[in-house]
C-alpha positions as a Python dict, from the first residue, in 0.01 Angstrom:
ca = {
    (1, 'M'): (0, 0, 0),
    (2, 'Q'): (-183, -252, -217),
    (3, 'V'): (-491, -445, -107),
    (4, 'Y'): (-569, -758, -309),
    (5, 'F'): (-913, -910, -254),
    (6, 'L'): (-842, -1283, -243),
    (7, 'G'): (-1206, -1369, -178),
    (8, 'T'): (-1525, -1170, -127),
    (9, 'G'): (-1788, -1438, -66),
    (10, 'T'): (-1975, -1550, 240),
    (11, 'S'): (-1918, -1881, 420),
    (12, 'Q'): (-2042, -2104, 136),
    (13, 'G'): (-1887, -1901, -145),
    (14, 'I'): (-2058, -1828, -475),
    (15, 'P'): (-2176, -2037, -651),
    (16, 'V'): (-2318, -2236, -361),
    (17, 'I'): (-2289, -2612, -418),
    (18, 'G'): (-2600, -2753, -586),
    (19, 'N'): (-2779, -2415, -590),
    (20, 'D'): (-2970, -2296, -897),
    (21, 'H'): (-3017, -1935, -781),
    (22, 'P'): (-2960, -1703, -1083),
    (23, 'V'): (-2649, -1546, -924),
    (24, 'C'): (-2501, -1891, -869),
    (25, 'L'): (-2556, -1963, -1241),
    (26, 'S'): (-2408, -1630, -1355),
    (27, 'T'): (-2126, -1638, -1610),
    (28, 'D'): (-1990, -1302, -1488),
    (29, 'L'): (-1659, -1367, -1311),
    (30, 'K'): (-1742, -1091, -1063),
    (31, 'D'): (-2032, -1306, -940),
    (32, 'K'): (-1797, -1596, -854),
    (33, 'R'): (-1667, -1546, -502),
    (34, 'L'): (-1422, -1747, -294),
    (35, 'R'): (-1430, -1724, 85),
    (36, 'V'): (-1344, -1384, 224),
    (37, 'S'): (-979, -1277, 268),
    (38, 'V'): (-740, -1000, 167),
    (39, 'W'): (-368, -984, 94),
    (40, 'V'): (-208, -655, 200),
    (41, 'K'): (136, -539, 82),
    (42, 'W'): (326, -227, 187),
    (43, 'D'): (697, -146, 201),
    (44, 'N'): (851, -493, 233),
    (45, 'N'): (557, -642, 424),
    (46, 'S'): (320, -907, 291),
    (47, 'I'): (32, -1030, 509),
    (48, 'V'): (-308, -1189, 472),
    (49, 'I'): (-614, -1126, 686),
    (50, 'D'): (-786, -1460, 743),
    (51, 'C'): (-693, -1793, 591),
    (52, 'G'): (-1005, -1978, 480),
    (53, 'P'): (-1068, -2303, 293),
    (54, 'D'): (-981, -2145, -44),
    (55, 'F'): (-639, -2023, 75),
    (56, 'R'): (-428, -2250, -150),
    (57, 'Q'): (-627, -2156, -460),
    (58, 'Q'): (-611, -1787, -367),
    (59, 'M'): (-233, -1794, -321),
    (60, 'L'): (-185, -1959, -659),
    (61, 'I'): (-418, -1718, -840),
    (62, 'S'): (-268, -1407, -677),
    (63, 'Q'): (90, -1536, -720),
    (64, 'C'): (172, -1446, -362),
    (65, 'E'): (528, -1560, -294),
    (66, 'K'): (588, -1429, 58),
    (67, 'L'): (387, -1445, 378),
    (68, 'D'): (506, -1240, 674),
    (69, 'A'): (200, -1292, 894),
    (70, 'I'): (-164, -1394, 916),
    (71, 'L'): (-410, -1173, 1102),
    (72, 'F'): (-722, -1362, 1209),
    (73, 'T'): (-1055, -1189, 1262),
    (74, 'H'): (-1225, -1483, 1436),
    (75, 'E'): (-1238, -1862, 1444),
    (76, 'H'): (-1516, -1954, 1200),
    (77, 'A'): (-1410, -2208, 939),
    (78, 'D'): (-1452, -1978, 639),
    (79, 'H'): (-1180, -1760, 797),
    (80, 'T'): (-943, -2025, 935),
    (81, 'A'): (-981, -2363, 759),
    (82, 'G'): (-685, -2309, 525),
    (83, 'L'): (-420, -2288, 795),
    (84, 'D'): (-250, -2613, 691),
    (85, 'D'): (-181, -2465, 347),
    (86, 'I'): (74, -2221, 485),
    (87, 'R'): (321, -2513, 461),
    (88, 'P'): (486, -2400, 134),
    (89, 'F'): (559, -2058, 287),
    (90, 'F'): (700, -2222, 600),
    (91, 'F'): (925, -2455, 399),
    (92, 'K'): (1039, -2177, 165),
    (93, 'Q'): (1097, -1911, 431),
    (94, 'K'): (1245, -2158, 682),
    (95, 'K'): (1088, -1992, 983),
    (96, 'D'): (765, -2001, 1179),
    (97, 'I'): (479, -1796, 1032),
    (98, 'P'): (349, -1536, 1282),
    (99, 'I'): (-24, -1561, 1347),
    (100, 'Y'): (-208, -1279, 1525),
    (101, 'A'): (-542, -1354, 1691),
    (102, 'H'): (-758, -1318, 2000),
    (103, 'S'): (-667, -1571, 2274),
    (104, 'R'): (-1002, -1745, 2218),
    (105, 'V'): (-921, -1792, 1850),
    (106, 'I'): (-574, -1926, 1929),
    (107, 'A'): (-728, -2184, 2166),
    (108, 'N'): (-970, -2289, 1893),
    (109, 'L'): (-692, -2327, 1635),
    (110, 'K'): (-486, -2535, 1878),
    (111, 'K'): (-778, -2775, 1913),
    (112, 'R'): (-851, -2805, 1540),
    (113, 'F'): (-489, -2798, 1417),
    (114, 'D'): (-319, -2961, 1714),
    (115, 'Y'): (-41, -3109, 1499),
    (116, 'I'): (69, -2759, 1391),
    (117, 'F'): (102, -2642, 1751),
    (118, 'E'): (268, -2960, 1880),
    (119, 'T'): (598, -2891, 2055),
    (120, 'E'): (720, -3249, 2114),
    (121, 'N'): (757, -3521, 1849),
    (122, 'K'): (614, -3286, 1590),
    (123, 'Y'): (544, -3431, 1246),
    (124, 'P'): (818, -3293, 1016),
    (125, 'G'): (569, -3213, 738),
    (126, 'A'): (366, -2976, 956),
    (127, 'P'): (414, -2600, 933),
    (128, 'G'): (537, -2395, 1226),
    (129, 'V'): (366, -2086, 1363),
    (130, 'E'): (458, -1810, 1605),
    (131, 'I'): (160, -1726, 1826),
    (132, 'L'): (95, -1358, 1896),
    (133, 'E'): (-213, -1265, 2097),
    (134, 'V'): (-415, -962, 1986),
    (135, 'I'): (-557, -755, 2272),
    (136, 'N'): (-813, -482, 2224),
    (137, 'N'): (-677, -126, 2246),
    (138, 'H'): (-319, -257, 2209),
    (139, 'S'): (-148, -189, 1878),
    (140, 'F'): (113, -434, 1753),
    (141, 'Y'): (378, -394, 1488),
    (142, 'I'): (454, -564, 1160),
    (143, 'G'): (789, -429, 1055),
    (144, 'K'): (778, -66, 1165),
    (145, 'T'): (405, -29, 1103),
    (146, 'P'): (153, -23, 1390),
    (147, 'I'): (-158, -236, 1345),
    (148, 'L'): (-461, -127, 1547),
    (149, 'P'): (-725, -392, 1631),
    (150, 'I'): (-1089, -285, 1596),
    (151, 'N'): (-1321, -468, 1834),
    (152, 'V'): (-1663, -547, 1681),
    (153, 'S'): (-1946, -796, 1731),
    (154, 'H'): (-2063, -1073, 1497),
    (155, 'G'): (-2395, -1136, 1667),
    (156, 'N'): (-2281, -1250, 2012),
    (157, 'L'): (-1926, -1332, 1899),
    (158, 'Q'): (-1634, -1091, 1941),
    (159, 'V'): (-1443, -1027, 1617),
    (160, 'F'): (-1133, -821, 1541),
    (161, 'G'): (-1101, -591, 1244),
    (162, 'Y'): (-770, -417, 1173),
    (163, 'R'): (-648, -70, 1084),
    (164, 'I'): (-321, -52, 891),
    (165, 'Q'): (-230, 311, 828),
    (166, 'D'): (-517, 451, 616),
    (167, 'F'): (-678, 113, 553),
    (168, 'V'): (-941, -58, 771),
    (169, 'Y'): (-1068, -411, 718),
    (170, 'L'): (-1386, -529, 891),
    (171, 'T'): (-1580, -846, 823),
    (172, 'D'): (-1860, -1041, 989),
    (173, 'V'): (-1975, -724, 1165),
    (174, 'K'): (-2319, -663, 1309),
    (175, 'T'): (-2253, -399, 1577),
    (176, 'V'): (-1968, -157, 1653),
    (177, 'D'): (-1936, 49, 1970),
    (178, 'L'): (-1876, 422, 1943),
    (179, 'A'): (-1527, 391, 2092),
    (180, 'E'): (-1429, 155, 1812),
    (181, 'I'): (-1581, 381, 1546),
    (182, 'E'): (-1348, 658, 1662),
    (183, 'K'): (-1054, 431, 1570),
    (184, 'I'): (-1181, 411, 1213),
    (185, 'K'): (-1262, 773, 1136),
    (186, 'G'): (-1033, 952, 894),
    (187, 'V'): (-948, 635, 704),
    (188, 'K'): (-899, 652, 328),
    (189, 'V'): (-1022, 301, 245),
    (190, 'L'): (-1273, 101, 447),
    (191, 'V'): (-1367, -258, 371),
    (192, 'V'): (-1682, -384, 540),
    (193, 'N'): (-1923, -674, 504),
    (194, 'A'): (-2263, -650, 334),
    (195, 'L'): (-2427, -991, 327),
    (196, 'R'): (-2760, -923, 154),
    (197, 'E'): (-3045, -670, 140),
    (198, 'E'): (-3258, -846, 405),
    (199, 'P'): (-3162, -798, 772),
    (200, 'H'): (-2946, -1068, 932),
    (201, 'H'): (-2893, -1149, 1300),
    (202, 'S'): (-2512, -1141, 1287),
    (203, 'H'): (-2406, -959, 969),
    (204, 'F'): (-2454, -613, 825),
    (205, 'S'): (-2719, -599, 557),
    (206, 'L'): (-2651, -373, 261),
    (207, 'Q'): (-2833, -83, 430),
    (208, 'D'): (-2650, -149, 759),
    (209, 'A'): (-2320, -126, 574),
    (210, 'L'): (-2417, 192, 389),
    (211, 'D'): (-2531, 355, 713),
    (212, 'F'): (-2202, 260, 878),
    (213, 'I'): (-2002, 397, 584),
    (214, 'H'): (-2197, 725, 607),
    (215, 'L'): (-2112, 743, 977),
    (216, 'V'): (-1740, 674, 932),
    (217, 'Q'): (-1696, 887, 616),
    (218, 'P'): (-1403, 709, 447),
    (219, 'E'): (-1280, 841, 114),
    (220, 'K'): (-1375, 506, -43),
    (221, 'A'): (-1550, 195, 84),
    (222, 'Y'): (-1556, -159, -51),
    (223, 'L'): (-1821, -417, 36),
    (224, 'T'): (-1724, -780, 96),
    (225, 'H'): (-1847, -1106, 256),
    (226, 'I'): (-2125, -1109, -1),
    (227, 'S'): (-2403, -1367, -39),
    (228, 'H'): (-2566, -1464, -367),
    (229, 'H'): (-2885, -1316, -219),
    (230, 'L'): (-2739, -966, -258),
    (231, 'G'): (-2780, -998, -634),
    (232, 'F'): (-2575, -966, -952),
    (233, 'H'): (-2256, -762, -915),
    (234, 'E'): (-2327, -523, -1200),
    (235, 'E'): (-2684, -454, -1087),
    (236, 'V'): (-2590, -393, -723),
    (237, 'Q'): (-2301, -163, -815),
    (238, 'K'): (-2538, 70, -1003),
    (239, 'K'): (-2736, 129, -681),
    (240, 'L'): (-2438, 228, -465),
    (241, 'P'): (-2312, 577, -375),
    (242, 'S'): (-2027, 710, -588),
    (243, 'N'): (-1759, 630, -329),
    (244, 'V'): (-1886, 279, -245),
    (245, 'F'): (-1785, -23, -450),
    (246, 'L'): (-1883, -387, -450),
    (247, 'A'): (-1553, -570, -414),
    (248, 'Y'): (-1486, -878, -626),
    (249, 'D'): (-1227, -1153, -625),
    (250, 'N'): (-882, -1046, -752),
    (251, 'L'): (-962, -675, -731),
    (252, 'K'): (-650, -471, -650),
    (253, 'V'): (-679, -138, -467),
    (254, 'T'): (-383, 96, -421),
    (255, 'I'): (-377, 334, -125),
}
């Protein structure tokens, strides 16, 4: 399995528009972060988790040529706003693109992208999607591989993370119930959000993330959904435990 970090930034990305914070002015490419998403490939499967406003740019940079499904974590724009840009995959593959999401997220997408979900007199330039509802404690399959949803909280908002074999992807997490933590234990690679050092009402801080990693005990952990307030990539990495890494855009991890 290969995990490609398409984007590792928070909702505004880094650099933030019009911001003169030192990290926003950094010339280190690892400090430049598109909105958070990953591309996961295994066997003959090719999926992305979340489809934000940088999706087109991310697909071009990564040279992704095949999209078997999109797994959505939640409905916020930095995770969903790129849905229209699945059109080239739809036209090339000549079939609806499966999208997996909570029923609440599906309802939100139908409102914002109504033309994609239209069933009568549909505009011929719109992509087609196959809607598949994700339900907590119910695995679903992509190919022959079971995908296990992980139910977490982003402040007061429910969010799904996903376990695919020995890989778990969590983002926009603030709290995780013990029953959900049991679903994660034994994983080889964990990806989890770490917004900044200061506490936040709906995201893990760096210490929150490190405490969670210590609890779960993955072989390796990668931090994502990073704000410029966390600091320079190279400086933050030096402070982390030996098995914890600050993810960056276009990083590839093989499991």
